C-alpha positions in Angstrom: 18.1 13.8 10.0 17.6 11.2 7.3 15.7 12.3 4.3 13.5 10.3 2.3 11.1 11.2 -0.8 8.1 8.8 -0.7 7.0 8.3 -4.4 3.1 9.3 -3.7 1.0 12.0 -2.9 -1.5 9.7 -1.6 -2.2 11.5 1.9 -4.0 8.3 3.3 -0.5 6.3 2.7 1.7 9.4 3.5 -0.3 9.8 6.6 0.1 6.2 7.6 3.8 5.9 7.1 4.7 9.2 8.7 3.3 7.8 12.1 5.4 4.8 11.4 8.4 6.2 10.8 10.6 6.6 14.0 12.2 10.0 14.8 15.1 11.1 12.9 13.7 10.8 9.3 12.1 13.5 7.2 9.3 12.2 5.0 8.6 14.4 1.6 5.7 13.5 -0.7 6.4 13.8 -4.5 4.7 17.3 -4.2 6.6 18.4 -1.3 9.6 17.6 -3.1 8.6 19.6 -6.1 7.9 16.8 -8.4 4.8 17.1 -10.6 4.1 13.6 -12.0 4.7 10.1 -11.0 5.7 7.2 -13.4 3.0 5.2 -15.0 2.3 2.0 -13.2 2.8 -0.3 -16.3 4.0 -3.4 -14.5 2.4 -6.5 -14.1 3.5 -7.2 -10.6 3.7 -5.2 -7.5 7.4 -5.4 -7.2 7.4 -3.9 -10.8 5.3 -1.0 -10.4 7.0 -0.5 -7.2 10.4 -0.2 -9.0 9.0 2.0 -11.8 7.5 4.7 -9.5 10.9 4.7 -7.5 13.1 4.6 -10.2 11.3 7.6 -11.8 11.9 9.8 -9.0 15.7 8.7 -8.1 16.8 9.4 -11.7 15.0 13.0 -11.5 16.4 13.9 -8.0 19.3 11.6 -7.3 17.7 11.5 -3.8 16.9 8.2 -1.7 13.3 7.5 -2.2 11.0 4.6 -2.1 7.6 3.7 -3.6 5.1 1.4 -2.8 2.5 -1.0 -4.6 0.0 -2.3 -2.9 -3.2 -4.2 -3.3 -6.0 -6.6 -2.6 -5.9 -10.2 -3.8 -9.0 -12.5 -3.4 -8.4 -16.1 -4.2 -12.0 -16.8 -5.7 -10.9 -14.2 -8.2 -7.7 -15.5 -9.4 -5.9 -13.0 -7.5 -8.0 -10.1 -8.6 -8.1 -7.2 -8.2 -4.3 -7.5 -7.5 -2.4 -4.9 -9.3 -5.4 -3.0 -10.6 -6.9 -2.8 -7.2 -7.2 1.2 -7.4 -8.9 1.1 -10.9 -10.5 -2.2 -10.5 -13.6 -0.4 -11.6 -12.3 1.8 -14.1 -9.5 4.2 -14.4 -11.8 7.3 -12.6 -13.3 4.8 -10.5 -14.0 5.7 -6.4 -12.9 3.6 -3.6 -16.4 2.9 -3.3 -17.0 2.0 -6.9 -14.1 -0.4 -6.6 -15.8 -1.8 -3.3 -19.1 -2.3 -5.1 -17.5 -3.9 -7.8 -15.7 -6.5 -5.8 -18.6 -7.2 -3.8 -20.8 -7.3 -7.1 -18.1 -10.1 -8.3 -18.1 -12.0 -5.4 -21.8 -12.3 -4.8 -22.9 -16.2 -4.2 -19.2 -17.2 -3.6 -18.8 -18.4 0.0 -15.2 -18.8 -0.3 -13.8 -15.3 0.4 -10.3 -15.6 1.3 -7.9 -12.8 0.6 -5.0 -10.9 1.4 -3.7 -7.5 1.3 -0.1 -7.1 0.0 2.4 -4.1 0.0 5.7 -4.3 -1.7 8.2 -1.2 -1.3 11.2 -0.4 -3.4 13.6 1.6 -1.8 16.5 2.8 -3.9 19.2 3.8 -1.5 22.2 5.3 -2.9 21.5 4.1 -6.1 20.6 0.6 -5.4 17.2 -1.0 -5.2 15.9 -2.9 -1.9 12.6 -4.8 -1.7 10.7 -5.3 1.1 6.9 -6.9 1.3 4.1 -7.1 3.9 1.0 -9.3 3.6 -2.0 -9.7 5.8 -4.5 -12.6 5.3 -8.0 -12.2 6.0 -11.7 -12.3 4.3 -13.9 -10.1 2.4 -17.3 -9.4 3.8 -20.7 -9.7 2.5 -21.4 -5.8 3.0 -19.3 -2.9 4.2 -18.8 -2.3 7.7 -17.0 0.8 9.3 -16.2 4.3 8.3 -12.4 4.6 8.8 -9.5 3.8 6.4 -9.7 3.9 2.7 -9.7 1.6 -0.4 -11.1 -1.9 0.2 -10.8 -1.4 4.2 -14.6 -1.6 4.9 -14.9 -5.1 3.1 -11.8 -6.8 5.0 -11.5 -8.5 7.7 -8.0 -9.6 8.9 -7.6 -13.3 10.2 -8.0 -13.6 13.8 -10.2 -10.4 14.0 -13.8 -9.8 14.0 -13.9 -6.3 12.5 -12.8 -4.7 9.1 -10.0 -2.6 8.9 -12.5 0.4 8.6 -14.1 -0.4 12.2 -10.5 -0.3 13.6 -8.8 2.7 14.8 -5.8 4.2 12.6 -3.4 2.8 15.3 -5.0 -0.6 15.7 -4.8 -0.9 11.9 -1.3 0.4 11.7 0.0 -2.2 14.1 -1.0 -5.1 12.0 -1.7 -3.9 8.3 0.5 -5.0 5.2 2.1 -1.5 4.6 3.0 -1.6 8.4 4.8 -4.9 8.2 6.7 -3.7 4.8 7.7 -0.6 6.3 8.8 -1.9 9.3 11.5 -4.0 7.4 12.4 -1.0 5.5 13.2 0.7 8.6 15.2 -2.2 10.1 17.4 -2.1 7.1 17.7 1.7 7.1 18.8 1.5 10.9 21.1 -1.6 10.0 23.1 0.4 7.4 23.7 3.4 10.0 25.4 1.1 12.2 
C-alpha cells in the first residue's frame, strides 16, 4: 500500500479524491495524520499556495504528501476570485456568501466565461512535482442544483447544459478540474513504480 497525506481537512475534496484514487493507496487527511494546523495560503498563485501547504506537511512529517489549491477564475473580473475563491466575500464567508458576491459582481455583464483550475503540488521523497487541471465554462445568472460545494451551483462546464451542482458526484468527478489534476498525479505515481 502507498501512503499519502492530503494536506487538507476539506471533507468535500477528501471525498472526491478518495473516490478517484485506485486501490493500493491509503489517503490520510491532515487530522487523520495527527497534524493540527495547515500552512497559511500567502501565495499569489495557485502553484505557490499548493507548495506552501505541501511543504509545511512534508517538513513536519517527512512523509509523501500533496496539497491542492483550486479556484474559480472569471474573465470579466480579471480572473477573480482566483486564489481568493474560498474567501472572496471575506475570511469568514460561507460558500453561499461567495456565490452571492460573485453573482452581484457580474450583474449586467453578458460575457460570463470562467474556468475552474486545480493545481496539485506532490512532494515525493523530498522533491516537488506539479499537476494542473482546468475546465472551462460559464457563470449562470442564478444558482441551479443542490449537489457539490463552493461555486458548483453557478458554473456550467462547456458542452453541458447543467451546473456542476446539478450533476451527480460521479458525473462531476469524471470531468472536474480536480479529477484532471489528480489523474495526472496518479499517472506519475504509477510510472514511479514501474
